[in-house]
Structures are given as C-alpha cells and as structure tokens.
C-alpha distance (Angstrom), angle and dihedral (degrees) to the residues before:
residue distance angle dihedral
M1 . . .
T2 3.79 . .
A3 3.80 123.2 .
R4 3.85 89.6 -111.3
T5 3.77 92.2 51.9
L6 3.79 91.7 47.3
A7 3.77 91.1 50.2
L8 3.82 92.3 50.2
C9 3.83 91.1 48.9
T10 3.80 89.5 49.8
L11 3.84 91.2 52.3
A12 3.78 90.9 48.1
V13 3.82 91.3 53.5
V14 3.78 91.1 48.1
A15 3.81 90.4 49.4
I16 3.83 92.6 49.5
A17 3.82 90.7 47.5
T18 3.82 90.0 49.4
F19 3.84 93.4 53.4
T20 3.81 97.9 38.2
S21 3.79 99.7 42.2
P22 3.82 108.5 44.6
V23 3.73 117.4 -176.4
Y24 3.79 113.4 -132.4
A25 3.71 129.4 -159.5
A26 3.80 113.6 -121.7
C27 3.81 110.6 -95.1
S28 3.79 137.5 -177.0
N29 3.75 137.7 164.5
A30 3.77 86.9 -79.7
T31 3.80 89.1 66.2
L32 3.78 88.1 73.3
K33 3.75 109.8 59.3
G34 3.84 131.4 138.7
N35 3.75 135.4 16.8
Y36 3.77 124.1 -24.5
G37 3.77 133.2 -175.7
F38 3.81 111.3 -139.2
L39 3.79 140.8 -172.2
V40 3.86 128.4 -173.2
S41 3.79 123.7 178.4
G42 3.80 138.3 170.3
T43 3.82 134.4 90.9
A44 3.77 139.3 -45.0
S45 3.82 116.5 -160.1
G46 3.75 86.4 -15.4
N47 3.82 94.2 -54.7
P48 3.85 125.1 114.2
L49 3.82 114.4 -92.0
A50 3.79 134.3 -177.1
F51 3.80 133.7 165.6
S52 3.79 130.4 176.7
G53 3.76 139.6 167.6
Q54 3.79 145.5 107.7
I55 3.79 124.4 -50.7
T56 3.82 128.1 -170.6
A57 3.80 121.6 -151.4
D58 3.84 115.7 -164.4
G59 3.79 96.8 -155.3
N60 3.79 91.5 -114.4
G61 3.76 102.3 74.0
A62 3.82 104.2 -81.5
L63 3.83 126.7 117.4
T64 3.81 133.9 -163.6
G65 3.78 129.2 171.7
V66 3.75 153.6 127.7
N67 3.75 129.3 -113.4
T68 3.81 146.1 171.6
V69 3.81 115.5 -125.2
S70 3.81 123.4 -159.2
N71 3.80 112.0 -172.3
N72 3.81 116.4 177.1
G73 3.75 90.3 -34.1
S74 3.79 97.6 -44.2
V75 3.81 110.0 116.2
T76 3.81 129.3 -158.3
A77 3.80 111.5 -175.2
F78 3.82 131.2 -159.5
Q79 3.75 94.4 6.2
H80 3.81 111.8 173.9
F81 3.75 121.4 -141.7
T82 3.85 143.1 178.0
G83 3.77 129.3 -155.7
S84 3.80 149.7 136.2
Y85 3.75 140.2 -108.7
N86 3.84 139.0 -165.6
L87 3.75 122.7 -159.0
A88 3.79 119.3 -170.7
A89 3.78 128.7 -148.1
S90 3.84 87.5 -98.0
C91 3.78 88.0 65.0
T92 3.83 91.8 -114.2
G93 3.71 125.7 108.5
T94 3.84 147.8 126.8
A95 3.74 138.1 -89.8
A96 3.80 137.7 -171.9
F97 3.74 131.7 -172.9
T98 3.79 132.5 -180.0
P99 3.78 125.2 -152.3
Q100 3.81 118.1 -138.5
G101 3.79 106.3 -79.9
G102 3.79 91.8 -0.7
V103 3.82 143.0 101.3
A104 3.81 123.5 -87.6
R105 3.80 120.1 -98.8
N106 3.82 116.1 -145.3
F107 3.76 128.3 -153.5
V108 3.77 145.1 -178.1
L109 3.81 111.3 -136.2
V110 3.76 133.2 -153.3
S111 3.78 117.1 -175.4
I112 3.80 108.3 -154.0
S113 3.82 92.3 177.9
A114 3.75 139.2 -7.5
G115 3.78 87.9 -90.0
K116 3.79 105.5 46.0
V117 3.79 137.6 47.2
Q118 3.82 128.2 -169.6
M119 3.82 113.5 -143.8
V120 3.84 132.7 -161.9
E121 3.78 119.3 -176.2
T122 3.77 114.4 -130.5
D123 3.87 102.4 -166.7
D124 3.81 122.2 124.1
G125 3.79 113.3 -96.8
V126 3.80 93.4 17.6
A127 3.81 127.2 105.8
A128 3.81 105.6 -179.6
S129 3.82 140.0 131.3
G130 3.72 139.9 171.8
F131 3.77 145.2 134.3
A132 3.78 145.9 -94.4
Q133 3.83 117.4 -140.3
A134 3.84 123.7 -164.4
Q135 3.79 114.1 -108.6
G136 3.83 90.7 -133.7
V137 3.77 97.3 -165.2
D138 3.83 133.2 73.1
H139 3.79 95.1 -129.1
C140 3.82 139.5 -4.6
S141 3.80 137.0 -137.7
R142 3.76 137.3 158.4
A143 3.77 86.6 -89.4
N144 3.84 93.0 73.1
V145 3.78 98.5 27.9
H146 3.81 103.8 51.6
G147 3.81 119.7 102.9
F148 3.75 141.6 71.0
Y149 3.84 121.3 -37.3
G150 3.75 134.3 176.4
M151 3.77 107.5 -123.7
Q152 3.79 129.0 -156.4
Q153 3.80 127.3 174.6
T154 3.79 134.1 175.8
G155 3.73 137.3 179.1
S156 3.77 140.6 87.8
V157 3.77 142.7 -67.1
I158 3.83 103.9 -140.3
G159 3.78 111.6 -117.9
V160 3.86 91.6 12.9
G161 3.80 107.8 59.2
P162 3.78 145.6 -112.9
L163 3.79 123.4 -33.0
A164 3.78 140.0 -167.4
F165 3.79 126.5 -176.1
G166 3.77 136.9 173.4
G167 3.79 142.4 169.5
P168 3.81 146.4 110.9
V169 3.80 119.9 -49.9
N170 3.81 126.7 -173.0
L171 3.76 115.5 -148.4
R172 3.76 100.8 -159.7
A173 3.80 125.8 -147.1
D174 3.82 90.6 -119.2
G175 3.79 92.8 60.4
T176 3.77 98.6 -101.7
L177 3.77 124.2 115.1
A178 3.80 136.8 -155.2
G179 3.74 139.1 174.7
T180 3.76 149.3 127.2
L181 3.78 126.4 -100.0
T182 3.82 134.2 -168.5
G183 3.81 123.9 -167.1
T184 3.78 148.7 111.9
L185 3.79 134.4 -84.5
N186 3.77 113.9 -161.7
G187 3.82 90.1 -24.3
T188 3.83 97.1 -47.6
V189 3.80 111.7 120.1
L190 3.76 115.0 -132.2
T191 3.85 117.3 -169.1
N192 3.82 133.8 -168.1
Q193 3.81 95.1 7.7
R194 3.77 106.3 -178.1
V195 3.85 112.4 -129.2
S196 3.79 122.3 -156.7
G197 3.82 134.6 160.6
A198 3.79 145.1 96.4
Y199 3.74 139.6 -85.9
K200 3.81 140.2 -163.2
I201 3.79 132.1 -158.9
A202 3.85 128.1 -158.6
P203 3.80 123.1 -149.0
T204 3.83 86.1 -106.7
C205 3.80 88.6 66.1
Q206 3.74 91.8 -113.0
G207 3.79 121.5 116.6
A208 3.77 149.6 137.6
A209 3.81 140.5 -110.1
V210 3.74 137.8 -163.9
I211 3.83 115.8 -150.0
S212 3.74 132.3 -175.4
L213 3.81 129.5 -169.9
N214 3.82 113.8 -140.2
G215 3.80 91.3 -17.8
G216 3.74 92.9 -61.1
Q217 3.81 135.2 115.9
V218 3.76 113.7 -8.6
A219 3.83 121.8 -124.9
H220 3.78 120.7 -154.6
F221 3.78 118.5 -142.6
N222 3.80 133.1 -170.6
I223 3.82 110.6 -146.6
V224 3.82 140.5 -167.9
V225 3.84 123.9 -162.5
D226 3.80 117.2 -143.7
N227 3.82 143.7 150.8
N228 3.78 94.0 60.2
A229 3.83 90.0 -51.8
N230 3.78 92.0 -56.2
Q231 3.76 93.8 112.3
V232 3.79 134.7 42.1
V233 3.80 120.3 -166.1
V234 3.83 114.5 -150.7
I235 3.81 135.6 -170.4
D236 3.80 126.9 -179.7
G237 3.77 111.8 -117.5
D238 3.81 96.5 -165.3
S239 3.82 119.2 110.6
G240 3.77 115.3 -115.8
T241 3.82 93.5 41.1
V242 3.77 137.7 84.0
I243 3.83 102.5 -166.4
S244 3.75 128.6 147.7
G245 3.85 138.9 152.7
V246 3.74 147.4 133.4
L247 3.83 140.5 -96.6
E248 3.78 114.3 -144.1
R249 3.80 132.3 -174.2
C-alpha cells in the first residue's frame, strides 16, 4: 500500500467516524428555558398546514404558549396551549402540547444548541416539521427590530395553488415596511413584486403586520421576534391561505 493510498484510507475512516459517531453536548430539561418563537409547516390529511407562535419552557419540563394555526385555509388565531417536554442528555427528546379545547400535538425534539430546537410532529395523518428559536431578549420594540431582513415565505392559496416568495424587506423605525419580492404562484413566476405595509411589536416580542403586493389586496400576518431580534417568524392569518415564513438579518 502506497503512502498516498494509506493517507486516503485514513481520511475515509476519520470521515466515517465523524458521521457515525456524533458528539453531543450534555442536555437536560434545563437546557430549554424561556421564550421561543416557533414555526411548523407541512400537511395534515394531505392538506396544507402551518402553525406559529410563542412558546415558553420553564426549564423543568412544562410548556405554555400561544399560536396561530392555519389548516387548509381555516385559521384559528391566538390559541393558548399548555404541555410538557423531556430532553435527554443526548439532546433529543419529546414534547406534547394541547390547545384549549383541542387535541394534543406530539413532537420529537432535537436540540442543536441551547438556543434552537428542531421539531418533527409524530401524529397520525400529519407530515410536518419546524423549529423553535430562543427569543434571546427580555423585551422587544421597533427600536431593536427595525432594519433590513431577507424574507422567505412558502405555502398555498387554497383553490389557486402553492406559492413561494423571497426578497429584501425593510422594517422601518416608524412602523412602516417596504421591499421587493420574487417568487411563484401555482407555477407562474412573479418578479419584482413591490411590498408595502406596516408592522407593530409588543414588549412580549409578539406582533402583527399588514402587507400588500403592488398596492393590491392586504394580507394580515401574526409575527414573533426571536434570536436577539435577528429573526421574525410570520404566519398569514387570513382565511383561504396557508402561508408562513421567516425574516432574517
């Protein structure tokens, strides 16, 4: 065996070991503590589904929160829920939360850091996944949110078809917003779509926005600020749509 061949074999072994033997940080329920903005999207019984909001973990396995659910165009806004979670030392675990008067949602969790959790729903008939990102600040206002963000949103307009849009958006300090988006609606490409509107942020880091494309019909979004105001999670609260996404600095 030549030196070159031996070196390549050694690299291959190292690569295999790296991918098959990941090293986890030590986690526990205390790893998740505080407020998180979250977004989950996918399908339920084959229909488009998205839900987003703010969730609070107490560090001891209990959850509380509020979310907006858009299921095949039917929207339930500001729905409160309670639940529980269990995070093992491997940084994997489970969670379940139940909205008032509703049925529990169950998840597998993977904590990739102290500030972010990947989530996959494990209920029959549902294929959905998403994330929860730590809020990172004690309170929010336009003072720490305003600035330029890259926006991406995906979903469906019921009766029309799937959509995906992205582009820069400026959240101005006076509460107005402006930007330009490019994307597709049911396979038709739409370029340079002018975005205008307004937004508001509560000290709790929850808020709302109204957005219009090219001065046309207004869409109403519920929003949550997280990741030290570097990310804003959005979900369309209008019936007949299932649209969600994020704005990131």
